OpenMM code with the backbone's topology and positions (N, CA, C; nanometers):
from openmm import Vec3, app, unit

residues = "MET MET ASN ILE ARG ARG ALA LYS ILE HIS GLU SER LYS PRO LEU THR ASN ILE ALA ILE ARG SER GLU SER TYR TRP GLY TYR ASP SER ASP TYR MET GLU LYS PHE LYS VAL TYR GLU ASN LYS".split()
positions = [
    Vec3(-2.8436, 0.2994, -0.9766),
    Vec3(-2.8491, 0.1684, -1.0375),
    Vec3(-2.8626, 0.1844, -1.1893),
    Vec3(-2.8038, 0.0926, -1.2634),
    Vec3(-2.8069, 0.0979, -1.4094),
    Vec3(-2.9222, 0.0125, -1.4625),
    Vec3(-2.9889, 0.0639, -1.5639),
    Vec3(-3.0969, -0.0087, -1.6287),
    Vec3(-3.0506, -0.0507, -1.7683),
    Vec3(-3.0461, -0.1801, -1.7939),
    Vec3(-3.0066, -0.2312, -1.9255),
    Vec3(-3.1326, -0.2706, -2.0006),
    Vec3(-3.1419, -0.2268, -2.1261),
    Vec3(-3.2600, -0.2555, -2.2076),
    Vec3(-3.2173, -0.3068, -2.3440),
    Vec3(-3.3101, -0.3629, -2.4149),
    Vec3(-3.2843, -0.4067, -2.5518),
    Vec3(-3.2664, -0.2841, -2.6409),
    Vec3(-3.1813, -0.2991, -2.7399),
    Vec3(-3.1607, -0.1899, -2.8355),
    Vec3(-3.2851, -0.1755, -2.9231),
    Vec3(-3.3078, -0.0539, -2.9637),
    Vec3(-3.4167, -0.0271, -3.0576),
    Vec3(-3.3624, -0.0392, -3.2003),
    Vec3(-3.4517, -0.0619, -3.2956),
    Vec3(-3.4118, -0.0833, -3.4345),
    Vec3(-3.3245, 0.0308, -3.4853),
    Vec3(-3.3627, 0.1541, -3.4587),
    Vec3(-3.2874, 0.2688, -3.5111),
    Vec3(-3.1488, 0.2826, -3.4466),
    Vec3(-3.1222, 0.2077, -3.3407),
    Vec3(-2.9920, 0.2129, -3.2746),
    Vec3(-2.8948, 0.1071, -3.3277),
    Vec3(-2.9402, 0.0219, -3.4176),
    Vec3(-2.8574, -0.0910, -3.4604),
    Vec3(-2.7296, -0.0482, -3.5332),
    Vec3(-2.7386, 0.0500, -3.6208),
    Vec3(-2.6191, 0.0907, -3.6952),
    Vec3(-2.5117, 0.1506, -3.6046),
    Vec3(-2.5455, 0.2474, -3.5181),
    Vec3(-2.4415, 0.3009, -3.4308),
    Vec3(-2.3849, 0.1948, -3.3351),
    Vec3(-2.4675, 0.1041, -3.2882),
    Vec3(-2.4175, 0.0000, -3.1986),
    Vec3(-2.3272, -0.0980, -3.2721),
    Vec3(-2.3601, -0.1279, -3.3969),
    Vec3(-2.2732, -0.2144, -3.4769),
    Vec3(-2.1387, -0.1479, -3.4992),
    Vec3(-2.1399, -0.0183, -3.5280),
    Vec3(-2.0146, 0.0552, -3.5473),
    Vec3(-1.9284, 0.0528, -3.4208),
    Vec3(-1.9920, 0.0665, -3.3054),
    Vec3(-1.9186, 0.0597, -3.1790),
    Vec3(-1.8570, -0.0789, -3.1615),
    Vec3(-1.9334, -0.1820, -3.1914),
    Vec3(-1.8830, -0.3194, -3.1781),
    Vec3(-1.7645, -0.3439, -3.2713),
    Vec3(-1.7735, -0.2968, -3.3936),
    Vec3(-1.6644, -0.3151, -3.4904),
    Vec3(-1.5382, -0.2440, -3.4419),
    Vec3(-1.5531, -0.1209, -3.3964),
    Vec3(-1.4360, -0.0467, -3.3479),
    Vec3(-1.3758, -0.1120, -3.2242),
    Vec3(-1.4607, -0.1612, -3.1353),
    Vec3(-1.4069, -0.2212, -3.0131),
    Vec3(-1.3355, -0.3528, -3.0427),
    Vec3(-1.3871, -0.4315, -3.1350),
    Vec3(-1.3205, -0.5569, -3.1712),
    Vec3(-1.1874, -0.5298, -3.2414),
    Vec3(-1.1847, -0.4304, -3.3285),
    Vec3(-1.0607, -0.4022, -3.4002),
    Vec3(-0.9524, -0.3493, -3.3059),
    Vec3(-0.9918, -0.2875, -3.1969),
    Vec3(-0.8957, -0.2398, -3.0974),
    Vec3(-0.8112, -0.3546, -3.0427),
    Vec3(-0.8719, -0.4721, -3.0304),
    Vec3(-0.8041, -0.5872, -2.9705),
    Vec3(-0.7162, -0.6611, -3.0697),
    Vec3(-0.7003, -0.6076, -3.1897),
    Vec3(-0.6024, -0.6612, -3.2829),
    Vec3(-0.6503, -0.7748, -3.3721),
    Vec3(-0.7801, -0.7893, -3.3875),
    Vec3(-0.8291, -0.8918, -3.4796),
    Vec3(-0.7881, -0.8547, -3.6220),
    Vec3(-0.7597, -0.9553, -3.7031),
    Vec3(-0.7130, -0.9271, -3.8392),
    Vec3(-0.8264, -0.8748, -3.9274),
    Vec3(-0.7895, -0.8176, -4.0407),
    Vec3(-0.8872, -0.7514, -4.1275),
    Vec3(-0.9874, -0.8502, -4.1874),
    Vec3(-0.9479, -0.9746, -4.2125),
    Vec3(-1.0428, -1.0736, -4.2648),
    Vec3(-1.1542, -1.0997, -4.1645),
    Vec3(-1.1169, -1.1105, -4.0388),
    Vec3(-1.2164, -1.1318, -3.9334),
    Vec3(-1.3098, -1.0111, -3.9228),
    Vec3(-1.2544, -0.8912, -3.9303),
    Vec3(-1.3345, -0.7701, -3.9170),
    Vec3(-1.4298, -0.7504, -4.0347),
    Vec3(-1.3936, -0.7999, -4.1520),
    Vec3(-1.4814, -0.7889, -4.2687),
    Vec3(-1.6134, -0.8619, -4.2460),
    Vec3(-1.6142, -0.9652, -4.1643),
    Vec3(-1.7370, -1.0399, -4.1347),
    Vec3(-1.8403, -0.9511, -4.0683),
    Vec3(-1.7947, -0.8557, -3.9876),
    Vec3(-1.8883, -0.7653, -3.9210),
    Vec3(-1.9541, -0.6685, -4.0191),
    Vec3(-1.8847, -0.6315, -4.1222),
    Vec3(-1.9360, -0.5317, -4.2157),
    Vec3(-2.0569, -0.5797, -4.2924),
    Vec3(-2.0792, -0.7100, -4.2997),
    Vec3(-2.1988, -0.7657, -4.3635),
    Vec3(-2.3231, -0.7117, -4.2929),
    Vec3(-2.3168, -0.7015, -4.1612),
    Vec3(-2.4305, -0.6568, -4.0817),
    Vec3(-2.4400, -0.5059, -4.0708),
    Vec3(-2.3308, -0.4386, -4.0956),
    Vec3(-2.3256, -0.2932, -4.0808),
    Vec3(-2.4216, -0.2226, -4.1755),
    Vec3(-2.4405, -0.2731, -4.2948),
    Vec3(-2.5207, -0.2053, -4.3963),
    Vec3(-2.6663, -0.2476, -4.3991),
    Vec3(-2.7080, -0.3286, -4.3074),
    Vec3(-2.8482, -0.3749, -4.3071),
    Vec3(-2.9360, -0.2802, -4.2308),
] * unit.nanometer
topology = app.Topology()
chain = topology.addChain("A")
for resn in residues:
    res = topology.addResidue(resn, chain)
    for name in ("N", "CA", "C"):
        topology.addAtom(name, app.Element.getBySymbol(name[0]), res)
């Protein structure tokens, strides 16, 4: 069985990077993807 848990603070950057890469795979335009980068550096 799989256990799903909340992300820890130190995991936020790698998880954000995964989300950005997965969204860009589906062909979203670069303007849309730039919105994610605001959160990437926090």
